[in-house]
Each structure stands twice: as structure tokens, then as C-alpha cells.
N, CA, C and O atoms as a GROMACS GRO file, in nm:
protein
  296
    1MET      N    1   0.077  -0.142  -0.022
    1MET     CA    2   0.017  -0.020   0.032
    1MET      C    3   0.043   0.110  -0.019
    1MET      O    4   0.160   0.084   0.010
    2ALA      N    5   0.048   0.238  -0.072
    2ALA     CA    6   0.100   0.348  -0.042
    2ALA      C    7   0.124   0.380   0.043
    2ALA      O    8   0.063   0.331   0.138
    3ASN      N    9   0.241   0.494   0.074
    3ASN     CA   10   0.305   0.572   0.182
    3ASN      C   11   0.214   0.701   0.164
    3ASN      O   12   0.208   0.762   0.057
    4ASN      N   13   0.151   0.734   0.266
    4ASN     CA   14   0.078   0.869   0.239
    4ASN      C   15   0.156   0.970   0.286
    4ASN      O   16   0.091   1.054   0.348
    5ASN      N   17   0.291   0.995   0.278
    5ASN     CA   18   0.359   1.138   0.326
    5ASN      C   19   0.342   1.246   0.220
    5ASN      O   20   0.319   1.216   0.103
    6SER      N   21   0.353   1.352   0.256
    6SER     CA   22   0.295   1.462   0.173
    6SER      C   23   0.456   1.490   0.048
    6SER      O   24   0.470   1.542  -0.063
    7ASN      N   25   0.568   1.408   0.169
    7ASN     CA   26   0.655   1.480   0.076
    7ASN      C   27   0.739   1.298   0.039
    7ASN      O   28   0.792   1.210   0.106
    8SER      N   29   0.706   1.321  -0.102
    8SER     CA   30   0.739   1.216  -0.172
    8SER      C   31   0.928   1.153  -0.213
    8SER      O   32   0.965   1.063  -0.288
    9SER      N   33   0.997   1.234  -0.138
    9SER     CA   34   1.108   1.273  -0.149
    9SER      C   35   1.162   1.217  -0.038
    9SER      O   36   1.284   1.220  -0.020
   10GLN      N   37   1.094   1.172   0.030
   10GLN     CA   38   1.115   1.157   0.173
   10GLN      C   39   1.216   1.045   0.188
   10GLN      O   40   1.182   0.937   0.138
   11ILE      N   41   1.318   1.049   0.240
   11ILE     CA   42   1.404   0.965   0.301
   11ILE      C   43   1.409   0.858   0.374
   11ILE      O   44   1.495   0.873   0.462
   12ASN      N   45   1.359   0.760   0.380
   12ASN     CA   46   1.309   0.645   0.488
   12ASN      C   47   1.412   0.582   0.552
   12ASN      O   48   1.366   0.512   0.642
   13VAL      N   49   1.548   0.576   0.543
   13VAL     CA   50   1.626   0.530   0.620
   13VAL      C   51   1.752   0.642   0.645
   13VAL      O   52   1.862   0.643   0.590
   14PRO      N   53   1.708   0.718   0.728
   14PRO     CA   54   1.790   0.819   0.766
   14PRO      C   55   1.978   0.837   0.732
   14PRO      O   56   2.066   0.922   0.719
   15GLU      N   57   1.955   0.691   0.733
   15GLU     CA   58   2.157   0.646   0.739
   15GLU      C   59   2.177   0.709   0.628
   15GLU      O   60   2.247   0.810   0.618
   16ALA      N   61   2.073   0.612   0.471
   16ALA     CA   62   2.169   0.642   0.341
   16ALA      C   63   2.114   0.781   0.278
   16ALA      O   64   2.082   0.788   0.159
   17ARG      N   65   2.105   0.905   0.377
   17ARG     CA   66   2.083   1.053   0.282
   17ARG      C   67   2.224   1.074   0.220
   17ARG      O   68   2.222   1.116   0.104
   18GLU      N   69   2.338   1.055   0.272
   18GLU     CA   70   2.417   1.082   0.182
   18GLU      C   71   2.446   0.964   0.113
   18GLU      O   72   2.541   1.002   0.044
   19ALA      N   73   2.430   0.864   0.088
   19ALA     CA   74   2.464   0.815  -0.042
   19ALA      C   75   2.389   0.856  -0.140
   19ALA      O   76   2.428   0.890  -0.252
   20MET      N   77   2.218   0.854  -0.078
   20MET     CA   78   2.193   0.956  -0.210
   20MET      C   79   2.222   1.005  -0.234
   20MET      O   80   2.252   0.990  -0.353
   21ARG      N   81   2.261   1.127  -0.175
   21ARG     CA   82   2.299   1.242  -0.207
   21ARG      C   83   2.442   1.230  -0.360
   21ARG      O   84   2.468   1.276  -0.471
   22ASN      N   85   2.478   1.163  -0.286
   22ASN     CA   86   2.660   1.148  -0.322
   22ASN      C   87   2.574   1.050  -0.504
   22ASN      O   88   2.620   1.082  -0.614
   23MET      N   89   2.461   0.946  -0.495
   23MET     CA   90   2.396   0.952  -0.585
   23MET      C   91   2.379   1.000  -0.705
   23MET      O   92   2.439   0.971  -0.809
   24LYS      N   93   2.278   1.088  -0.682
   24LYS     CA   94   2.197   1.257  -0.734
   24LYS      C   95   2.308   1.296  -0.792
   24LYS      O   96   2.282   1.349  -0.900
   25HIS      N   97   2.485   1.292  -0.754
   25HIS     CA   98   2.545   1.392  -0.804
   25HIS      C   99   2.614   1.318  -0.923
   25HIS      O  100   2.653   1.379  -1.023
   26GLU      N  101   2.627   1.171  -0.904
   26GLU     CA  102   2.675   1.111  -1.026
   26GLU      C  103   2.630   1.082  -1.113
   26GLU      O  104   2.693   1.053  -1.214
   27VAL      N  105   2.481   1.082  -1.100
   27VAL     CA  106   2.407   1.045  -1.202
   27VAL      C  107   2.392   1.188  -1.296
   27VAL      O  108   2.420   1.198  -1.415
   28ALA      N  109   2.336   1.300  -1.200
   28ALA     CA  110   2.404   1.436  -1.255
   28ALA      C  111   2.511   1.421  -1.335
   28ALA      O  112   2.477   1.424  -1.453
   29ASN      N  113   2.632   1.406  -1.319
   29ASN     CA  114   2.735   1.424  -1.393
   29ASN      C  115   2.750   1.351  -1.514
   29ASN      O  116   2.773   1.389  -1.629
   30GLU      N  117   2.728   1.208  -1.454
   30GLU     CA  118   2.689   1.102  -1.589
   30GLU      C  119   2.568   1.186  -1.744
   30GLU      O  120   2.573   1.199  -1.866
   31LEU      N  121   2.506   1.207  -1.669
   31LEU     CA  122   2.419   1.299  -1.763
   31LEU      C  123   2.464   1.450  -1.809
   31LEU      O  124   2.384   1.519  -1.874
   32GLY      N  125   2.567   1.489  -1.781
   32GLY     CA  126   2.603   1.606  -1.826
   32GLY      C  127   2.548   1.753  -1.756
   32GLY      O  128   2.564   1.870  -1.790
   33ILE      N  129   2.479   1.694  -1.649
   33ILE     CA  130   2.440   1.825  -1.593
   33ILE      C  131   2.462   1.860  -1.441
   33ILE      O  132   2.440   1.777  -1.352
   34THR      N  133   2.498   1.956  -1.423
   34THR     CA  134   2.553   2.101  -1.315
   34THR      C  135   2.464   2.052  -1.176
   34THR      O  136   2.341   2.043  -1.172
   35LEU      N  137   2.525   2.034  -1.104
   35LEU     CA  138   2.450   2.044  -0.938
   35LEU      C  139   2.503   2.125  -0.866
   35LEU      O  140   2.619   2.089  -0.845
   36ASN      N  141   2.473   2.238  -0.806
   36ASN     CA  142   2.480   2.243  -0.680
   36ASN      C  143   2.453   2.192  -0.575
   36ASN      O  144   2.351   2.123  -0.564
   37GLN      N  145   2.559   2.217  -0.442
   37GLN     CA  146   2.573   2.160  -0.306
   37GLN      C  147   2.415   2.260  -0.258
   37GLN      O  148   2.396   2.380  -0.278
   38GLY      N  149   2.311   2.148  -0.185
   38GLY     CA  150   2.216   2.202  -0.179
   38GLY      C  151   2.078   2.209  -0.233
   38GLY      O  152   2.052   2.089  -0.244
   39TYR      N  153   1.950   2.288  -0.282
   39TYR     CA  154   1.869   2.284  -0.340
   39TYR      C  155   1.891   2.318  -0.509
   39TYR      O  156   1.991   2.390  -0.514
   40ASN      N  157   1.857   2.304  -0.599
   40ASN     CA  158   1.867   2.302  -0.728
   40ASN      C  159   1.727   2.360  -0.815
   40ASN      O  160   1.723   2.423  -0.921
   41GLY      N  161   1.626   2.317  -0.735
   41GLY     CA  162   1.526   2.400  -0.828
   41GLY      C  163   1.477   2.517  -0.903
   41GLY      O  164   1.375   2.536  -0.970
   42ASN      N  165   1.616   2.620  -0.860
   42ASN     CA  166   1.594   2.736  -0.958
   42ASN      C  167   1.730   2.709  -1.047
   42ASN      O  168   1.743   2.790  -1.139
   43ASN      N  169   1.859   2.584  -1.033
   43ASN     CA  170   1.899   2.544  -1.096
   43ASN      C  171   1.889   2.462  -1.237
   43ASN      O  172   1.971   2.478  -1.327
   44ILE      N  173   1.817   2.403  -1.241
   44ILE     CA  174   1.812   2.292  -1.334
   44ILE      C  175   1.668   2.278  -1.382
   44ILE      O  176   1.585   2.315  -1.299
   45SER      N  177   1.616   2.230  -1.503
   45SER     CA  178   1.514   2.193  -1.576
   45SER      C  179   1.388   2.077  -1.486
   45SER      O  180   1.414   1.973  -1.425
   46ALA      N  181   1.272   2.135  -1.504
   46ALA     CA  182   1.216   2.018  -1.426
   46ALA      C  183   1.223   1.884  -1.548
   46ALA      O  184   1.184   1.773  -1.512
   47LYS      N  185   1.258   1.898  -1.644
   47LYS     CA  186   1.364   1.777  -1.741
   47LYS      C  187   1.464   1.689  -1.689
   47LYS      O  188   1.447   1.570  -1.665
   48ASP      N  189   1.557   1.748  -1.674
   48ASP     CA  190   1.674   1.733  -1.690
   48ASP      C  191   1.671   1.676  -1.496
   48ASP      O  192   1.737   1.580  -1.456
   49ALA      N  193   1.590   1.750  -1.417
   49ALA     CA  194   1.535   1.673  -1.305
   49ALA      C  195   1.493   1.531  -1.318
   49ALA      O  196   1.554   1.465  -1.234
   50GLY      N  197   1.401   1.445  -1.400
   50GLY     CA  198   1.316   1.374  -1.407
   50GLY      C  199   1.421   1.256  -1.441
   50GLY      O  200   1.421   1.140  -1.399
   51HIS      N  201   1.521   1.329  -1.542
   51HIS     CA  202   1.640   1.257  -1.585
   51HIS      C  203   1.691   1.212  -1.456
   51HIS      O  204   1.678   1.097  -1.414
   52ILE      N  205   1.742   1.295  -1.402
   52ILE     CA  206   1.803   1.230  -1.251
   52ILE      C  207   1.799   1.102  -1.170
   52ILE      O  208   1.864   0.999  -1.152
   53GLY      N  209   1.632   1.194  -1.109
   53GLY     CA  210   1.551   1.086  -1.055
   53GLY      C  211   1.532   0.937  -1.174
   53GLY      O  212   1.508   0.823  -1.134
   54GLY      N  213   1.538   0.952  -1.231
   54GLY     CA  214   1.467   0.831  -1.345
   54GLY      C  215   1.603   0.741  -1.338
   54GLY      O  216   1.600   0.618  -1.342
   55ASN      N  217   1.702   0.805  -1.329
   55ASN     CA  218   1.836   0.729  -1.352
   55ASN      C  219   1.890   0.688  -1.221
   55ASN      O  220   1.986   0.612  -1.212
   56MET      N  221   1.825   0.739  -1.114
   56MET     CA  222   1.848   0.673  -1.013
   56MET      C  223   1.795   0.570  -0.970
   56MET      O  224   1.860   0.481  -0.914
   57VAL      N  225   1.674   0.567  -0.988
   57VAL     CA  226   1.583   0.462  -0.989
   57VAL      C  227   1.613   0.327  -1.057
   57VAL      O  228   1.601   0.216  -1.007
   58LYS      N  229   1.652   0.356  -1.178
   58LYS     CA  230   1.706   0.207  -1.269
   58LYS      C  231   1.842   0.179  -1.156
   58LYS      O  232   1.862   0.065  -1.116
   59LYS      N  233   1.899   0.253  -1.127
   59LYS     CA  234   2.021   0.223  -1.045
   59LYS      C  235   1.971   0.120  -0.958
   59LYS      O  236   1.988   0.002  -0.988
   60MET      N  237   1.898   0.160  -0.830
   60MET     CA  238   1.866   0.100  -0.749
   60MET      C  239   1.777  -0.020  -0.807
   60MET      O  240   1.782  -0.111  -0.725
   61ILE      N  241   1.737  -0.038  -0.863
   61ILE     CA  242   1.663  -0.139  -0.910
   61ILE      C  243   1.785  -0.274  -0.985
   61ILE      O  244   1.777  -0.397  -0.974
   62GLU      N  245   1.864  -0.210  -1.040
   62GLU     CA  246   1.924  -0.297  -1.112
   62GLU      C  247   2.032  -0.319  -0.981
   62GLU      O  248   2.093  -0.426  -0.982
   63ALA      N  249   2.061  -0.224  -0.868
   63ALA     CA  250   2.156  -0.293  -0.735
   63ALA      C  251   2.062  -0.413  -0.694
   63ALA      O  252   2.102  -0.529  -0.689
   64GLN      N  253   1.928  -0.370  -0.662
   64GLN     CA  254   1.892  -0.475  -0.590
   64GLN      C  255   1.840  -0.587  -0.639
   64GLN      O  256   1.805  -0.671  -0.558
   65GLU      N  257   1.820  -0.619  -0.809
   65GLU     CA  258   1.809  -0.721  -0.844
   65GLU      C  259   1.921  -0.821  -0.875
   65GLU      O  260   1.912  -0.938  -0.909
   66ARG      N  261   2.034  -0.741  -0.853
   66ARG     CA  262   2.177  -0.829  -0.855
   66ARG      C  263   2.185  -0.866  -0.744
   66ARG      O  264   2.216  -0.985  -0.737
   67GLN      N  265   2.159  -0.783  -0.587
   67GLN     CA  266   2.156  -0.875  -0.457
   67GLN      C  267   2.052  -0.994  -0.458
   67GLN      O  268   2.075  -1.108  -0.418
   68MET      N  269   1.929  -0.945  -0.512
   68MET     CA  270   1.838  -1.056  -0.485
   68MET      C  271   1.875  -1.216  -0.560
   68MET      O  272   1.824  -1.320  -0.518
   69SER      N  273   1.988  -1.211  -0.693
   69SER     CA  274   2.022  -1.310  -0.802
   69SER      C  275   2.152  -1.354  -0.712
   69SER      O  276   2.193  -1.464  -0.748
   70GLY      N  277   2.248  -1.281  -0.575
   70GLY     CA  278   2.336  -1.310  -0.503
   70GLY      C  279   2.450  -1.285  -0.567
   70GLY      O  280   2.558  -1.328  -0.526
   71ASN      N  281   2.434  -1.202  -0.689
   71ASN     CA  282   2.527  -1.156  -0.784
   71ASN      C  283   2.564  -0.988  -0.693
   71ASN      O  284   2.495  -0.899  -0.742
   72SER      N  285   2.636  -0.949  -0.601
   72SER     CA  286   2.628  -0.818  -0.546
   72SER      C  287   2.744  -0.748  -0.584
   72SER      O  288   2.802  -0.682  -0.497
   73ARG      N  289   2.791  -0.750  -0.709
   73ARG     CA  290   2.904  -0.686  -0.784
   73ARG      C  291   2.832  -0.578  -0.823
   73ARG      O  292   2.722  -0.594  -0.876
   74PHE      N  293   2.884  -0.454  -0.802
   74PHE     CA  294   2.830  -0.320  -0.846
   74PHE      C  295   2.899  -0.228  -0.988
   74PHE      O  296   2.851  -0.119  -1.020
   0.00000   0.00000   0.00000
């Protein structure tokens, strides 16, 4: 069932906050999108933000699939 949080980008595991931030910057760099530290809503387009988020989700799904298959190489 869906979580009824008003903030869909909430980090559910606080210990993962830094890793998520690092992943966001890594993905943005791979896509050639420049991010500043902190809030970037005024610096990038919604399209670029969507590309970053979509690629983050893709990487997380791939990592989980590898873990579930017993192949933990990243």
C-alpha cells in the first residue's frame, strides 16, 4: 500500500541520506547536468530533474536485482 507522506522524496532510511546525495550528483555528472550543493530547483529544468531521478531509480533497481540474484557486484 502507498505511503501517505506529503513529501514523496523523503528518505525512509536516514543512514542512506549521504549515499543518496552522492548518487544524485554521480548520476547528474554522468548525464552532463551541473548540480550545486543543496537546493537546485532554480538551477535545473524539470526535465533534467526527471532524468536524474529516473536514472537513480534505474540504478537502485539494478542493484537490488543483483543483490536478489546473489551477484552483489556493482
